N, C-alpha and C positions, 0 to 999 in steps of 0.2 A: 274762698273753699274749694278745694272742689267733691264732690261727692263721688262715695260709696258706689258702688251696684253691685247685682248682682248677675246676670246673666244666665237664660233660660234652654236651655236647646230639647221638648221630645216632638217625639213620635209612635204612633201609636202599634203601630207592627214592627214583628221585627222584619221584615225585608225592608227597612228604610231601612234603621239599623245600618246598615254600610254605607248609606245612599243616597243621593242628589241630598236628596232635604237638610235631612243633622248639617251637610258640613254644610251648604249655604245654610239655613240661619245660622250660624257660627258664622263662617263669615261674614251675613251681609252685620249681623247681631256688634262685632266687636270696628268692623268700620261704624258703627253706630253713636255706639261709645264713645270710643272715635273723636265724635263725629260734635259729640255731645261733651266734650271733653271731661269726663266723668273716671273717679278709680278703679277700673276694675277690679275687686275683690277675691272671687269665683265663680267659678261655671261650672255648670249639671248641665253634662250631655247626656238621655237615657228614654228608653226604651218603657213605652208604660201605658194603661188604658186606661184616659182620664174618664169613662163612663161611667164605670163601677170603682164602693167604694172604699171594696174588700180588697182589689187589685191600688193605690196610688197607694204604695209604701214610699217610695220617693218625692211625694207631693206631699208629704205627709215628714219625712228627714229635710226637707228643705223651709217646713214651717217651720222647722221644732228650727236652722240653723238664724235663719231670720229675728227668730224670738232671742235667740244668746245672744246678738247680735245688734237688734232697737233696745237691750238688756245693759247693755254695755257701754253706747252710744249713746251721743247727747244729735244725734241729726242720725236725718228721714237716714233711710235709704234705698238703693235708687235699681227697680228690676225690672232688665232688659229681655220682654219676650216675644216672641215674630208678628204673633198673631193670638188675639181671648181663646181661642178652641186649643189655643199650647196649653192653656195655662190649666185649662180646667169646664169641663161641662157638668159640673152635678151644684146645684144654687145651697145648699151645704157650709162644701167649700169653698167658694165661690162670693162667699159673704162674708168667710175671715179676715179673705182680701181687703174687702171693703169697706169693712172696718178698720183696719189700721192703715191704706188709709184713709179717709177718715178721720181719723187720732196722729195725720203728722205725719206717724212713723213710719211710714210708707209712701212712695211714690211708683207708680208704670209704666215704662215708658210700652207702646206694643209696636216698637217701629215701620213694622209691613204698612196697618191703618196709621202710619202718624199720627197715637190723640195718645193722652196726658190723661189718667187719673192722678190726679189729688185731692187736698184735702179745701179745695178751694172749687172743685167739681160740682155742678149743680145738679138736682132732684130726674133732670131731664138723661142727663149722663146717667147716671144707679139706677134709674127706668130701666135707661137703653140695654147695661148693660148685664142688667135680668137681660128682658127678652132674645141679648143673641147667646145670654147660656143659655133656655129654654130650646132654642130654633139650633143648638148645637149640640141639645141629650134631643132631641127629636128627631137629630142627624144622626144621629150618632148610634140610639138605637132601630132608625128604621130599619140601617144598613146591616144588625145584622140577624134582624128575624130575614131580609132577602135572601142576605147570608145562605145563613139556615134551608130556606125557599132552596139553592141553589143545593147547596146542600144532600139535600130530601134530594129535588129531582137526581143528582149522578147519583148519588145510593141506585135511584131504580131501575140509570138506567144499567145493576150491577160495578161501581168503582170503588169502593170507599177513594173517599172524600180526603184527609185525616192523609197522615203520613204508614206505609205498609211495616206490614210487619218485617222483621228482624231472615233480610233471605227476596224481599222485593228493595226497589226504591222508581220513585213518582218516574215516568215516563218527561227527560223535556222536551219531550217534540211533542209543545199543547198542541197540531194538527192535528199528531193522531193519534185515531180510533185508539188505540194501546193505550190507555192512562195512568197503569200499568207496569210492572213485566218484572222479568228476574234479574235478581243480581248474580252475573251469574262468577265472582269471584267469592258471594256467601251457599251459592247451587248446591256443595261439596255438603259441608258443615252442614246443612239442613239434613238435609236427605239419612248424613248421618246419620247426626241421632235421633229420628226414626227410627234408621235401622241397626242399629246398640243396643234401643227398646223392646223395639218389635223382636228381633230377634237371640234377644240375650237377654234379655229385660232387666239388660245395668242401671244399676240406680244412679238415681240422678245425677253425683256428687260425682260419678266415678263415670258417668259421663264424660261428663266436662271434667275431667284432668282425659280424660282417652283423648275429644276428639283436640285439646292445648298441643300435648300431645302428638297427636302429627301436624302439629301442621295447621289446623283447618282454620285456626280463630282468626281474624284478621288484627288487626296491628293498634288499632284504633277501641278495640271489644276486650281488650283481654284482663286489662285491670276491673275491669265492672265485672267479667261473664266466672261463673259463682255453676249450681246447681241451685238458686233459682231459678236463673238462667233461663237455663234446660227443661227446667219443670214450667215454666210458661208459653216459651216455643214447644212441649205436646202436648198442651192442657187450651192452642189458642185455634179456633176453628175457623182462625183465616186460612190453615194448613189442606184445612178441608176445603175449602170454594169457598165460608158461610161470612158474613161479618154486622156488627153488632154498630147501627149508632138509636140511638134519642131513646132504645131501648129494644129495638125495631131487632129483627134480622130478616137480611137481603146476599143472598146468590150474586154471588160474585162470578164473575168474569176473565179472574185473571187466571189467566197458564199452573196449574200445582205442579209445585216441583218432590211432593211424593206422594209413593205409588199408592192404591189404596188399600193394598196387602197390609203393605206396614200402617195403614196408620189403623184399620179396622186392630191391630195386629199389642198400642198398642196402645187405643180410647181398652182394650177389654184387661187390657193392663194394671189399670189407673187401681184397681180392685183389687194388686198381689202385691205381697212386698217387691221391689226393688234387688236385687241380687246385690248381693257386694260384696268385692275382691277385696282377698290381703295379698293390695301391689305391691312386689316384687322387692317384702315387705325381709327377707331371705335373702336374696341381691346384698351383696355385700356397696361395691356398685351402681346399688342403682344411685337416678337424680343426682352421677356426678359430669359424670361422661359425658361429649357433645360429639358429633359428629362431628367433622373436620373437613369433611367434602359438602354438605350440604346443612350442617343446622339443625337438625333434630336429636332429635335427642335420646342417647342407647338404651338401649330395653333390659330391659331382665329377660332369660327363660329361665326354663328348667327344663327337665329330661330324665325324665325317669324310665332304668333297664327290669325288661321282667324280676333280676336282683334284684330290685330294692336301691339299688343306686341312683345316687343322684347327682346328676353334670345338670353346672350354673352354667350356664353364658347368655351372653350378649351381644347387643347388638343393635342395626338402622332402625327405630320407626316408619326412617320411612313417610313421611308422611306427607312428605315433596315430591314425591316420586321421581326422585332421583335417579334414582338405584334400577335400572334395570330387575336384579336377581339381588335376593341380598345369597346368593348361592358357592355357600366358603367364604362367608365374612361373618358370622360366630366363633367369637371369640372365648378360649372359655377360662372362668373368672381368676385360675391357679394364676393363668400368664399372666393375668395384667399384679396378681398379687406381685407375684417372678419381681416387672422392671415395679413398682412404687416399692417391695424394699431393697432396688439396687439404688432408687434416687434417697432411701437414707444413708448405705452406704457410702452413699460419692464424697458427702458433708461431713461425717463420724470425722474427728478426730480424737489424736490423745489430751490425758492429764496435762501433762510436759504445755502442749499445744494452744491450747485453753490458758490457764495462768496468761499466755505471754501475749495470747489475746482483751484477759479480764487488765493487764495493766494497760496497753497499748488504750484500751476505749475506755477505760477511768482519766488516760490521762490526756484522753480527748477530748470529753464527757466536764473538769478540768478547765483547758481551758474554751469552752463553746459558754460555762458558763459564765465565766469575768466575761463575755465579748458584749454573750446578754445582759448581763449588767452597766453596766456601762453604753447599750444601748434606751438603758432604762431611763441609769440618770440623765443622757439626753432630752429626751421625748415627756423627761421631769420635770426642764426647765424652760425645754419645748412652752410648755403647760402653762408655768408660770409667768412667762412674757405673754405670751397671748391675756392673760385676769388682769399682764397690768393694762395691755393694751383695751382687752374692753373701757376699762376704768373710766380713760383716760377718754375711751371715745360717748362717752356721758357724759364728765367737765366738762366737753366741747361741746356739745345738746344744749350743755343751763348755759352756758360763755357763745351762741349762738351763733357758734361761730358752721353751720351750718346746720338744714330746714333736720326736720326727722324724719322726709325719707329718704332721706344720704343716710342717718345711722341706723333706721334700719335695715333694708342698701347694706351697710357696710357691718352692722355686731353683725349677720346672718349669716356672714363670710368668715367674721370671729369664731360666733358659736358655730359653726361647719366645722370649722377647722381643728377648735374642742375636741369637741366629738371626736377626726378620725385617731389625733393624738391619741384621745384616755380606750377609742376600741386596741391602739399600738399595745398600750402598758396593759394591757387585757390581757394580748396577744404572750408577751414578755414575759410575766411575772406566774403563763401559764408553765412557759418553755422551760424557765431554769429549772421548774418540781425534777425533778426522780423522776419520769418519765422513762424517759432517754433509754438513761442509764441501764436503769427496773427493763428495757425487753430488749434489748439489747445484749442485757447475761440470758431472759428468758432462753433470749436462741441457740448463745454458747452453752449451757445445757439442755438442753434443744438438738440440739448437735451431736454431746457427747453421752447421752444416754438411748437417743435416735429406735434403736433395731432391739432395744431391751425394755423401753415403752412401749413399741411398737407390739411383740408379744404378751402381753398383757394385758389389750384394751379387747376389745371387744366392735361386732364388727360398726355396732358407726357411731364407738369414738374413733376407731383407727379411724375410719374417712373424715368426721372432726380437726385431728391430727395433718392427713393429708393434706387441707383446704390450707392452716398455713402457711405448708412448709409452697407447695404449689397449683398452680394459677394456669387458667386456661382448658386443664384437660380433655386429650381429645382420642376418638377413635377415627385414624385415619384405615379404610380398607381392613386390617388388620396388625397392625402397627396402632403402640401408648405413639403418642407425640401431649406436651405439653410446655412453661415455662416455667423457673424458677423465682417464686419471691423473693426480691431483689434480697433483706438481709440472708439471705440461704443464694441467693448470686455470689453479691460480695463477699460471704462469707469463705464461700470454694474461690473464688479468686487468688484472699491473703493462705489461701492455705496451698496454696500455689505458687504464693514467695512465702513459701515461710521459711522458706536459708534465706531472706534478702531481707534485714536491721532497717528495713527504710519505713518500713510499714508501723512496724514496729510505735518507735518516739519516739 
């Protein structure tokens, strides 16, 4: 009878996570399992400190899986590990393992040391196991202590021994005297954040919005870049040349990104409320258009005349500095509105044509429903056949026509196929609903009354209406470009063929 086994591969540091250590453990462990003819049930490959009880979450998870296995099976479970220090460096954890071993519920194979711990191991082996645990614990504590000494010495030399703040990176050249250098791809971001606070006293939220709009935030940071990120940056003493290690402040030797006069103004501003801008709220197309040349957002601007008249303009934020000048690129809001109103005119249809289209849509919808019903019946027949096949496999197993391993493999295949057909049924059942027809009718209703709706909507509602009709709206120099969304694109094609009876069904 083959014994089931768990393979455990662990490294203690993140640097080893994708390196040779884990790969070698997995490869050699599987070779050992094959040599011993064990049945591999689960493999655990992970990085976790083995010396701190509070950090051994994965160890606890594995122990839980072991307890579940031995509660359901009447045979011992084999644990295959490279060597003792991969399994644990704490006596409290090692004792749990030893108790399971002595009870005959677990057999541990240390394949690099070629040692096996089972219920027949003598007290001298348990004693040596405890001795090795103590040695491993001592080694771990000693390494930690020496590491702290090394980090303190590095801090005294003026270099932060950890990952530096945003805008800086650890120098990949370990031989260089400069341990931390400026990340040039983030230099402008940090400088701009301090500039906006120092010169204009922007609130944290407005600073975050502004640097994102100017395309200064790297893509990898966009999802987590919030006003709290801005606050942490502005209050981080690292940008003032100071860092803290274990509660002690050190003077850093890293090059400073932010000028002294900016930093002083920023620190003085912490006792004052930041200016909260009413950003582009009056702009009808604010946050709707992008620049078709560089991809930056199109920003809204107001220009007030002495007479009191207000002009509304839109222009590229130019965060990527693709435009040498923005002169002549400002577009009046009325010009943009006229362009989008012409979009509504383009697909407007008369009542007679709308009725013909509705009739065609109804016919197509009924045809689609019939086809989907046919497919649904086919899937249900396939599911029934798979249920019968599952029963047949069980009967053949009881008759002894094949072993349990073959049965498990075949039954897994059948159940995967059943799950696939079940998912297809769910998709079909939702497709047979009236959603498709309702969407088509909504498009027709909008096409008949688009201009009427437009004239009765406020600014926010107008933009929402446009979002239903067009996508990728962009400003190329002073020209508006866009693509029609598929339902309305099809509607335009049908409108062009309105004299052709073929589409009418």
